[in-house]
C-alpha positions as CSV (number, residue, x, y, z in Angstrom):
1,M,8.9,41.3,19.4
2,I,10.1,38.4,17.2
3,E,7.7,37.5,14.4
4,L,7.8,33.9,13.1
5,E,6.5,32.8,9.8
6,F,4.4,29.6,9.9
7,S,3.3,27.9,6.7
8,L,-0.2,26.4,6.9
9,I,-2.0,24.2,4.4
10,G,-5.6,25.3,4.1
11,E,-7.4,28.3,5.6
12,P,-6.8,28.8,9.3
13,T,-9.7,28.1,11.6
14,M,-10.8,30.5,14.2
15,T,-9.6,28.0,16.9
16,L,-6.1,27.9,15.4
17,Q,-5.9,31.7,15.2
18,Q,-6.9,31.8,18.9
19,L,-4.1,29.4,19.7
20,F,-1.6,31.6,17.9
21,E,-2.9,34.6,19.9
22,A,-2.5,32.7,23.1
23,F,1.0,31.8,22.2
24,Q,1.9,35.4,21.5
25,A,0.4,36.5,24.8
26,E,2.3,33.8,26.7
27,C,5.7,34.0,24.9
28,S,5.7,37.5,23.4
29,I,6.3,36.0,20.0
30,A,4.1,36.9,17.0
31,V,3.2,34.4,14.3
32,R,2.6,35.5,10.6
33,L,0.8,32.9,8.5
34,K,1.8,31.8,5.1
35,I,-1.3,30.1,3.6
36,M,-0.9,27.3,1.0
37,T,-3.4,25.0,-0.7
38,W,-2.8,21.3,-0.8
39,Q,-2.1,21.6,-4.5
40,Q,0.5,24.3,-3.9
41,A,2.1,22.9,-0.8
42,W,4.5,20.3,-2.0
43,P,6.1,22.4,-4.8
44,E,6.5,25.3,-2.3
45,L,8.0,23.1,0.4
46,L,10.5,21.8,-2.2
47,T,11.4,25.4,-3.0
48,Y,12.1,26.1,0.7
49,A,14.2,23.0,0.9
50,L,16.2,23.8,-2.3
51,Y,16.9,27.4,-1.6
52,D,17.3,27.2,2.2
53,R,14.9,30.0,2.9
54,G,11.2,30.5,3.7
55,P,9.0,30.0,6.8
56,D,10.5,29.2,10.2
57,V,8.0,26.4,11.0
58,S,5.8,24.5,8.6
59,Q,2.8,22.1,8.7
60,V,3.6,19.3,6.4
61,G,1.9,16.0,5.5
62,S,3.4,13.3,7.6
63,T,4.2,11.2,4.5
64,W,6.3,14.0,3.1
65,V,8.7,14.3,5.9
66,S,11.0,11.5,4.8
67,S,11.6,13.2,1.5
68,L,12.5,16.5,3.2
69,I,14.9,14.6,5.5
70,G,16.5,13.2,2.4
71,M,17.0,16.8,1.1
72,N,18.8,17.8,4.4
73,A,16.4,20.7,4.8
74,L,15.2,20.3,8.3
75,R,16.5,21.0,11.8
76,S,16.4,18.0,14.0
77,F,15.1,17.9,17.6
78,S,17.5,17.1,20.4
79,E,16.8,14.6,23.1
80,K,16.5,17.4,25.6
81,E,14.0,19.2,23.4
82,I,11.9,16.1,23.1
83,R,12.0,15.6,26.8
84,G,10.8,19.2,27.1
85,M,7.7,18.2,25.0
86,G,7.0,15.4,27.5
87,G,8.8,12.7,25.6
88,A,8.0,10.5,22.6
89,G,5.8,8.2,24.8
90,L,3.1,10.8,25.0
91,F,2.3,10.5,21.3
92,L,0.8,7.8,19.1
93,P,3.9,5.7,18.1
94,Q,2.5,5.3,14.6
95,C,2.5,9.1,14.3
96,W,5.8,9.7,16.1
97,Q,7.7,7.3,13.7
98,S,6.9,9.5,10.7
99,G,9.5,12.0,11.8
100,M,12.3,9.5,11.8
101,M,14.1,7.3,9.3
102,F,14.7,3.5,9.6
103,G,17.6,2.6,11.8
104,D,18.1,6.2,12.9
105,S,16.9,7.7,16.2
106,T,17.1,11.3,15.0
107,V,13.8,13.1,15.2
108,W,13.2,15.5,12.3
109,S,9.5,16.4,12.8
110,V,6.9,16.0,15.4
111,P,3.2,14.9,14.9
112,W,0.7,17.6,15.2
113,S,-2.6,16.1,14.0
114,A,-3.6,12.6,13.1
115,Y,-5.6,11.3,10.1
116,T,-7.3,8.0,9.4
117,F,-10.1,6.6,7.4
118,I,-13.2,4.8,8.5
119,I,-16.2,3.0,6.9
120,C,-19.4,5.0,7.0
121,Y,-22.7,3.3,6.3
122,R,-26.4,3.5,6.4
123,R,-27.7,1.6,9.4
124,D,-31.3,1.7,8.2
125,I,-30.4,0.1,4.9
126,L,-28.3,-2.7,6.5
127,Q,-31.3,-3.4,8.8
128,K,-33.7,-3.6,5.9
129,A,-31.4,-6.1,4.2
130,G,-31.2,-8.2,7.3
131,I,-27.5,-7.5,7.9
132,V,-26.1,-7.5,11.4
133,E,-23.9,-4.5,11.8
134,E,-21.4,-6.1,14.2
135,G,-18.7,-7.7,12.1
136,A,-20.3,-6.6,8.8
137,F,-17.0,-4.7,7.8
138,K,-14.4,-6.4,10.0
139,T,-12.5,-8.1,7.2
140,A,-12.2,-7.6,3.4
141,D,-14.3,-10.8,2.9
142,A,-16.9,-9.6,5.4
143,L,-17.2,-6.3,3.6
144,A,-17.6,-8.0,0.2
145,R,-20.3,-10.3,1.7
146,T,-22.1,-7.3,3.1
147,L,-22.1,-5.5,-0.3
148,T,-23.3,-8.7,-2.0
149,Q,-26.2,-9.0,0.5
150,L,-27.1,-5.3,-0.1
151,K,-27.1,-5.8,-3.9
152,A,-29.2,-8.9,-3.5
153,A,-31.7,-7.0,-1.3
154,G,-32.2,-4.5,-4.2
155,V,-29.8,-1.7,-3.2
156,E,-28.9,-0.1,-6.5
157,C,-25.5,1.3,-5.3
158,P,-24.1,-0.5,-2.3
159,W,-20.7,1.1,-2.4
160,V,-19.2,4.4,-3.6
161,V,-15.6,5.5,-3.5
162,P,-13.7,8.0,-5.7
163,V,-12.3,6.4,-8.9
164,N,-10.2,9.1,-10.5
165,P,-6.4,9.4,-11.3
166,S,-6.4,12.8,-9.5
167,H,-7.6,11.2,-6.2
168,Q,-4.6,11.0,-3.8
169,D,-6.2,8.8,-1.1
170,T,-6.7,5.6,-3.0
171,L,-3.3,4.3,-1.9
172,H,-4.2,5.0,1.7
173,Y,-7.5,3.0,1.3
174,I,-5.8,0.1,-0.4
175,A,-3.1,-0.1,2.2
176,S,-5.7,-1.4,4.7
177,W,-6.6,-4.2,2.3
178,I,-2.9,-5.0,1.5
179,W,-1.9,-5.1,5.2
180,G,-5.0,-7.1,6.1
181,A,-4.0,-9.7,3.5
182,G,-0.5,-10.0,5.1
183,G,1.3,-7.9,2.4
184,D,3.2,-4.6,2.4
185,L,4.1,-1.8,0.1
186,V,7.8,-1.4,0.9
187,S,10.3,-3.2,3.2
188,A,10.9,-1.8,6.7
189,D,14.2,-0.4,5.6
190,G,12.8,1.2,2.5
191,A,15.2,-0.6,0.2
192,R,12.7,-2.9,-1.6
193,L,9.2,-2.4,-3.1
194,L,6.8,-5.1,-2.1
195,F,3.5,-4.1,-3.7
196,T,4.0,-6.6,-6.5
197,Q,4.3,-9.5,-4.1
198,P,1.4,-12.1,-4.1
199,L,-0.1,-11.1,-0.8
200,A,-0.1,-7.4,-1.7
201,L,-1.6,-8.1,-5.1
202,S,-4.3,-10.2,-3.5
203,G,-5.2,-7.3,-1.1
204,A,-5.3,-4.8,-4.0
205,Q,-7.5,-7.1,-6.1
206,A,-9.9,-7.5,-3.2
207,Y,-10.3,-3.7,-3.1
208,F,-10.7,-3.2,-6.8
209,D,-13.2,-6.1,-7.0
210,L,-15.5,-4.0,-4.9
211,L,-16.0,-1.6,-7.7
212,R,-18.6,-3.9,-9.2
213,Y,-20.9,-2.7,-6.5
214,L,-20.9,0.9,-7.8
215,S,-23.9,1.9,-9.9
216,S,-23.0,3.3,-13.4
217,D,-23.8,6.9,-12.4
218,A,-21.2,6.6,-9.6
219,F,-18.3,5.7,-11.9
220,Y,-15.3,8.0,-12.2
221,L,-16.3,10.3,-9.3
222,D,-13.7,12.5,-7.5
223,D,-13.7,12.6,-3.7
224,V,-16.0,15.6,-3.4
225,H,-18.7,14.1,-5.7
226,A,-18.4,10.6,-4.1
227,E,-19.0,12.2,-0.7
228,E,-22.0,14.1,-2.1
229,Y,-23.3,10.9,-3.7
230,F,-23.3,9.1,-0.3
231,L,-24.7,12.1,1.7
232,N,-27.5,12.5,-0.8
233,G,-28.7,9.0,0.0
234,R,-27.6,7.3,-3.2
235,A,-25.2,4.7,-1.8
236,A,-25.2,2.5,1.3
237,V,-21.5,2.4,2.2
238,T,-18.4,4.6,1.7
239,I,-15.0,5.5,3.1
240,A,-14.4,8.9,4.7
241,G,-11.8,10.6,6.8
242,A,-12.7,10.0,10.4
243,E,-13.1,13.7,11.2
244,M,-15.5,14.3,8.3
245,P,-18.7,13.0,9.9
246,Y,-18.4,15.5,12.7
247,S,-18.7,18.2,10.1
248,W,-21.6,16.5,8.4
249,L,-23.5,16.2,11.6
250,R,-22.7,19.6,13.0
251,N,-23.6,21.4,9.8
252,R,-26.4,19.1,8.7
253,V,-24.6,18.5,5.3
254,G,-26.6,15.9,3.4
255,S,-30.0,14.2,3.5
256,P,-31.6,14.1,7.0
257,E,-32.4,10.4,6.3
258,V,-28.7,9.8,5.8
259,L,-27.5,11.9,8.8
260,D,-30.0,10.3,11.2
261,N,-28.9,6.8,10.2
262,L,-25.1,6.9,10.0
263,G,-23.0,4.0,11.2
264,Y,-19.3,3.8,11.5
265,A,-16.8,0.9,11.4
266,L,-13.0,0.4,11.2
267,M,-11.5,-0.2,7.8
268,P,-11.1,-3.9,7.0
269,G,-7.6,-5.2,7.6
270,V,-5.3,-2.6,9.2
271,P,-6.3,1.1,9.2
272,W,-3.8,3.5,7.7
273,I,-2.7,6.5,9.9
274,G,-1.3,9.7,8.5
275,G,-1.7,13.3,9.5
276,D,0.2,16.5,9.7
277,N,3.6,17.1,11.3
278,L,5.5,20.2,12.4
279,V,9.0,20.9,11.0
280,V,11.5,23.5,11.9
281,W,13.6,24.4,8.9
282,K,17.3,24.2,9.0
283,H,17.8,27.8,8.0
284,T,16.4,29.0,11.4
285,R,19.8,28.0,12.8
286,F,21.3,31.1,11.2
287,A,19.6,33.2,13.9
288,V,19.6,31.6,17.4
289,E,16.8,33.8,18.7
290,R,14.5,32.7,15.8
291,E,15.5,29.1,16.3
292,Q,14.5,29.2,19.9
293,A,11.3,31.0,19.2
294,S,10.4,28.3,16.6
295,L,11.0,25.5,19.1
296,A,8.8,27.4,21.6
297,L,6.0,27.5,19.0
298,V,6.2,23.8,18.3
299,D,6.3,23.0,22.0
300,F,3.2,25.2,22.5
301,L,1.2,23.6,19.7
302,L,2.0,20.1,21.0
303,K,0.9,20.7,24.6
304,Q,-2.0,18.6,25.8
305,S,-4.1,21.7,26.4
306,S,-3.4,23.0,22.8
307,Q,-4.3,19.6,21.4
308,Q,-7.5,19.5,23.4
309,V,-8.5,23.0,22.2
310,Y,-7.6,22.2,18.6
311,C,-9.7,19.1,18.4
312,Q,-12.8,20.9,19.8
313,G,-12.8,23.7,17.3
314,E,-15.2,24.3,14.5
315,E,-13.3,21.7,12.5
316,V,-12.4,18.6,14.4
317,F,-8.7,17.6,14.2
318,L,-7.7,14.2,15.6
319,P,-5.0,14.6,18.3
320,T,-1.7,12.8,18.2
321,R,-1.6,12.6,22.0
322,P,-3.9,9.9,23.4
323,D,-4.2,11.9,26.6
324,A,-6.2,14.5,24.5
325,F,-8.7,11.9,23.2
326,P,-11.2,12.6,26.0
327,A,-11.5,16.1,24.6
328,L,-12.9,14.8,21.2
329,P,-16.5,15.8,20.6
330,M,-19.4,13.2,21.0
331,Q,-17.6,11.2,23.7
332,G,-19.0,7.6,23.9
333,S,-20.5,7.8,20.4
334,L,-19.9,5.1,17.8
335,L,-18.1,7.7,15.7
336,T,-15.6,8.8,18.3
337,Q,-15.0,5.3,19.5
338,T,-14.3,4.2,15.9
339,A,-11.9,7.1,15.3
340,I,-10.0,6.4,18.5
341,H,-9.8,2.6,17.8
342,S,-8.5,3.3,14.3
343,L,-5.8,5.6,15.7
344,Q,-4.8,3.1,18.3
345,G,-4.8,0.0,16.1
346,G,-3.6,1.4,12.8
347,R,-0.2,1.8,11.2
348,A,1.8,4.3,9.2
349,Y,4.0,3.8,6.1
350,H,7.6,2.9,6.6
351,P,9.5,6.3,6.2
352,M,11.8,6.4,3.1
353,P,13.4,9.3,1.2
354,M,11.5,8.8,-2.0
355,W,8.1,8.2,-0.4
356,S,6.5,11.3,-1.8
357,K,7.3,10.1,-5.3
358,I,5.8,6.7,-4.6
359,E,2.7,8.3,-3.2
360,H,2.2,10.6,-6.2
361,Q,2.9,8.0,-8.9
362,S,0.8,5.4,-7.1
363,A,-2.2,7.7,-7.1
364,L,-2.0,8.0,-10.9
365,T,-1.5,4.3,-11.4
366,L,-4.3,3.2,-9.0
367,G,-6.6,5.6,-10.7
368,K,-5.9,4.0,-14.1
369,I,-6.5,0.6,-12.6
370,G,-9.9,1.7,-11.3
371,E,-10.8,3.1,-14.7
372,D,-9.8,-0.2,-16.3
373,V,-12.0,-2.1,-13.9
374,L,-15.0,0.2,-14.4
375,A,-14.5,-0.2,-18.2
376,G,-15.0,-4.0,-17.8
377,K,-11.4,-5.1,-17.9
378,E,-10.3,-8.0,-15.7
379,S,-9.0,-6.6,-12.4
380,G,-6.2,-9.0,-11.8
381,A,-4.6,-8.5,-15.2
382,S,-4.9,-4.7,-14.9
383,I,-3.4,-4.7,-11.4
384,H,-0.5,-6.8,-12.5
385,R,0.2,-4.8,-15.6
386,H,0.1,-1.3,-14.0
387,L,1.8,-2.2,-10.8
388,D,4.6,-4.0,-12.6
389,M,5.2,-0.9,-14.7
390,L,5.1,1.3,-11.6
391,A,7.6,-0.9,-9.8
392,R,10.0,-0.8,-12.7
393,R,9.9,3.0,-12.8
394,L,10.4,3.4,-9.1
395,E,13.1,0.7,-8.8
396,I,15.3,2.8,-11.1
397,S,15.0,5.7,-8.7
398,L,15.8,3.4,-5.8
399,E,19.0,2.3,-7.5
400,Q,20.3,5.8,-8.0
């Protein structure tokens, strides 16, 4: 029996292990897991790419794929293989495009699970402040007005988000504000950086101006402590991954008063969509039998039935196939409706070879801007100074 190695980021859930067992029973192919943490994953993936050896199939962050393509480390999927999966049309187009490069129809990875952010808020606190939920978070201006009303109503901490240079998701948050303002981060062809253009700067400033609604004891929190702060009832509004509230509610994580009064809304502007993709490494082509077994595993994990099982497990994963949406828990709830609408109406980043570098350096830069704002520095000046410096560093890489 062939045994494939599959690299996974994070501990495998019981549901995923059951899927691998079902694959083995169906295809007589065993799967050995290589477990990585999110901190380890990118350096290890780079090692696989550089030395042309390692797992046969890997889970990778969707925004990392373009960099791996640029390193010529992946095996592409043929048109016949894609038709065998049901065709690109079965998947969210925003997720499917993350496996391709601008102007090239070659598919280098396929979308396994989706990820997006939503606004989570306290319905009871909004009601006490006389705020109508519908439309309260629809645009950046509406969100700012809502937080202003909450502050005027005596809410000590209307807003809590992580403000920390180690927080990797601030860029994904701010993308919604930038896109909503009509700006962008990079050009569609990946040749030009656009985040220092006026519309993008306007969107970024609108996001950072919201930090004035944090209470002083909510300054400089990382993502774990910002989440705890909200769940313990100390803030009225936050941002969370759309799959997180399922875990909060199932496991009763947080104050009962919070859990019983949770509301959900789309991010203002345009939601960002990311997720995890599956890649087959180029080195599998050295052994045809392993190559075909790797393709069979990818095909199995992307089937509608597998996506349905995966999103119903002890941890909820958002499917990349809309025909699996009806399997999501809590059908008809505001949470599930919001998650689905975010996936349907959001957008992904433009793929480009150096995107992982942009993502990493942006996280550090945006964290410094947040620290400046919390320290009382004027947001516009800090944003201009730090983003101009970041653009200069990245443009050198673009020119090489």
